KEBAVEX-954709 format. One record per residue (C-alpha): residue number from 0; residue in one letter; x, y, z. Coordinates in steps of 0.001 Angstrom, whole numbers. Layout:
% KEBAVEX-954709
+-----+--------+---------+---------+---------+
! num ! residu !      xx !      yy !      zz !
+-----+--------+---------+---------+---------+
! NUM !      A !       X !       Y !       Z !
...
+-----+--------+---------+---------+---------+
This chain:
% KEBAVEX-954709
+-----+--------+---------+---------+---------+
! num ! residu !      xx !      yy !      zz !
+-----+--------+---------+---------+---------+
!   0 !      M !  261748 !  -12183 !    2716 !
!   1 !      D !  263553 !   -8914 !    1950 !
!   2 !      A !  264691 !  -10247 !   -1440 !
!   3 !      L !  261144 !  -11335 !   -2286 !
!   4 !      I !  259782 !   -7940 !   -1249 !
!   5 !      Q !  262310 !   -6174 !   -3466 !
!   6 !      H !  261526 !   -8566 !   -6316 !
!   7 !      V !  257792 !   -7743 !   -6353 !
!   8 !      E !  258397 !   -4040 !   -5688 !
!   9 !      D !  260594 !   -4072 !   -8810 !
!  10 !      G !  257605 !   -5459 !  -10722 !
!  11 !      Q !  259155 !   -8841 !  -11439 !
!  12 !      E !  257112 !  -12042 !  -11695 !
!  13 !      L !  257802 !  -14653 !   -9028 !
!  14 !      S !  259204 !  -18042 !   -9998 !
!  15 !      S !  257581 !  -21211 !   -8661 !
!  16 !      R !  260425 !  -21560 !   -6138 !
!  17 !      E !  259974 !  -17946 !   -4979 !
!  18 !      I !  256236 !  -18514 !   -4590 !
!  19 !      D !  256902 !  -21571 !   -2435 !
!  20 !      V !  259358 !  -19621 !    -250 !
!  21 !      A !  256913 !  -16695 !      -7 !
!  22 !      A !  254072 !  -19000 !    1061 !
!  23 !      E !  256279 !  -20532 !    3747 !
!  24 !      M !  257252 !  -17091 !    5037 !
!  25 !      L !  253647 !  -15836 !    5005 !
!  26 !      L !  252702 !  -18771 !    7234 !
!  27 !      N !  255730 !  -18355 !    9497 !
!  28 !      E !  254772 !  -16577 !   12732 !
!  29 !      A !  258408 !  -15535 !   13236 !
!  30 !      V !  258215 !  -13271 !   10172 !
!  31 !      S !  256870 !   -9844 !   11141 !
!  32 !      D !  253415 !   -8752 !   10060 !
!  33 !      E !  255016 !   -5611 !    8614 !
!  34 !      K !  257194 !   -7653 !    6235 !
!  35 !      K !  254256 !   -9832 !    5244 !
!  36 !      A !  252134 !   -6744 !    4577 !
!  37 !      R !  254899 !   -5099 !    2551 !
!  38 !      F !  255308 !   -8240 !     437 !
!  39 !      L !  251552 !   -8557 !    -161 !
!  40 !      K !  251213 !   -4853 !    -961 !
!  41 !      G !  254090 !   -5097 !   -3425 !
!  42 !      L !  252521 !   -8142 !   -5045 !
!  43 !      T !  249149 !   -6387 !   -5301 !
!  44 !      T !  250701 !   -3208 !   -6707 !
!  45 !      K !  252650 !   -5234 !   -9266 !
!  46 !      G !  249559 !   -7224 !  -10128 !
!  47 !      E !  249376 !  -10961 !   -9607 !
!  48 !      T !  249741 !  -13089 !  -12720 !
!  49 !      A !  247584 !  -16170 !  -13275 !
!  50 !      T !  250718 !  -18293 !  -12886 !
!  51 !      E !  251492 !  -16689 !   -9519 !
!  52 !      V !  247938 !  -17154 !   -8247 !
!  53 !      A !  247980 !  -20812 !   -9319 !
!  54 !      G !  251393 !  -21248 !   -7686 !
!  55 !      F !  250189 !  -19810 !   -4376 !
!  56 !      V !  247087 !  -22022 !   -4491 !
!  57 !      E !  249246 !  -25110 !   -5001 !
!  58 !      S !  251723 !  -24061 !   -2324 !
!  59 !      F !  249048 !  -23341 !     288 !
!  60 !      L !  247159 !  -26543 !    -555 !
!  61 !      D !  250384 !  -28487 !      33 !
!  62 !      R !  250489 !  -26974 !    3532 !
!  63 !      A !  246764 !  -27255 !    4282 !
!  64 !      V !  245740 !  -28968 !    7500 !
!  65 !      D !  243125 !  -31710 !    7179 !
!  66 !      P !  240269 !  -30738 !    9507 !
!  67 !      G !  239562 !  -34431 !   10092 !
!  68 !      V !  235881 !  -34460 !    9194 !
!  69 !      S !  236013 !  -37105 !    6443 !
!  70 !      G !  234878 !  -39869 !    8815 !
!  71 !      M !  232145 !  -37783 !   10425 !
!  72 !      S !  228467 !  -38175 !    9706 !
!  73 !      F !  226119 !  -35205 !    9846 !
!  74 !      D !  222333 !  -35289 !   10114 !
!  75 !      G !  220572 !  -33633 !    7218 !
!  76 !      P !  222041 !  -31268 !    4662 !
!  77 !      T !  225562 !  -30020 !    5348 !
!  78 !      I !  227229 !  -26932 !    3916 !
!  79 !      D !  230738 !  -25511 !    4151 !
!  80 !      V !  230700 !  -21723 !    4494 !
!  81 !      C !  233818 !  -19662 !    3864 !
!  82 !      G !  234095 !  -16028 !    2902 !
!  83 !      T !  236623 !  -14921 !     339 !
!  84 !      G !  237670 !  -11718 !    2084 !
!  85 !      G !  239392 !   -8973 !     183 !
!  86 !      D !  236272 !   -7026 !    -800 !
!  87 !      K !  238077 !   -3741 !      -9 !
!  88 !      L !  234674 !   -2242 !     853 !
!  89 !      N !  235092 !   -2509 !    4641 !
!  90 !      L !  231782 !   -4366 !    4954 !
!  91 !      F !  230607 !   -6607 !    7781 !
!  92 !      N !  231203 !  -10349 !    7573 !
!  93 !      V !  228357 !  -11700 !    5434 !
!  94 !      S !  229515 !  -15335 !    5252 !
!  95 !      T !  229666 !  -15775 !    9018 !
!  96 !      T !  226321 !  -14054 !    9491 !
!  97 !      S !  224785 !  -16329 !    6853 !
!  98 !      M !  225832 !  -19460 !    8736 !
!  99 !      F !  223402 !  -18623 !   11545 !
! 100 !      V !  220558 !  -18248 !    9048 !
! 101 !      I !  221477 !  -21526 !    7334 !
! 102 !      A !  221711 !  -23370 !   10667 !
! 103 !      A !  218343 !  -21949 !   11728 !
! 104 !      G !  216939 !  -23518 !    8563 !
! 105 !      G !  218054 !  -26945 !    9760 !
! 106 !      A !  221349 !  -27485 !    7952 !
! 107 !      T !  224640 !  -28425 !    9577 !
! 108 !      V !  227190 !  -25692 !    8898 !
! 109 !      V !  230933 !  -26283 !    8739 !
! 110 !      K !  232575 !  -22854 !    8992 !
! 111 !      H !  236170 !  -21820 !    8721 !
! 112 !      G !  237683 !  -18390 !    8522 !
! 113 !      N !  240300 !  -15993 !    9744 !
! 114 !      R !  240772 !  -12528 !   11188 !
! 115 !      G !  239591 !   -9508 !    9233 !
! 116 !      I !  242302 !   -7805 !    7206 !
! 117 !      T !  240513 !   -5896 !    4455 !
! 118 !      S !  237115 !   -5677 !    6145 !
! 119 !      K !  235698 !   -4815 !    9553 !
! 120 !      S !  235748 !   -8432 !   10690 !
! 121 !      G !  236728 !  -11895 !    9596 !
! 122 !      G !  234951 !  -15072 !   10648 !
! 123 !      A !  237222 !  -15541 !   13667 !
! 124 !      D !  236481 !  -11994 !   14854 !
! 125 !      V !  232710 !  -12473 !   14607 !
! 126 !      L !  232749 !  -15813 !   16421 !
! 127 !      E !  235107 !  -14582 !   19123 !
+-----+--------+---------+---------+---------+
């Protein structure tokens, strides 16, 4: 992770292999939050290229966990609600709040989310 941190802090674009290693490390609970934050800050400061963003999307999709809802049947309209995070405005969690309004209107809501990092609360924080 240290080499990847130095690489982005030096302003260098990540190769597809480096992106794959970075994604694995970002998901690895044994890697400290401080190192993850330093890597992400370096990447943000450098500026993510379209190739890097696409590479991270592919890498994270390869590691995605199937929620196992493909065989399920829901009554009525169903919607998946997920916030994008990263608004940098420190706002409250709109996507999670909206799921209650949508459900009150009769739809089935499938919600996923995470802890707040760049805002006051992520979906997991609100639901907890």
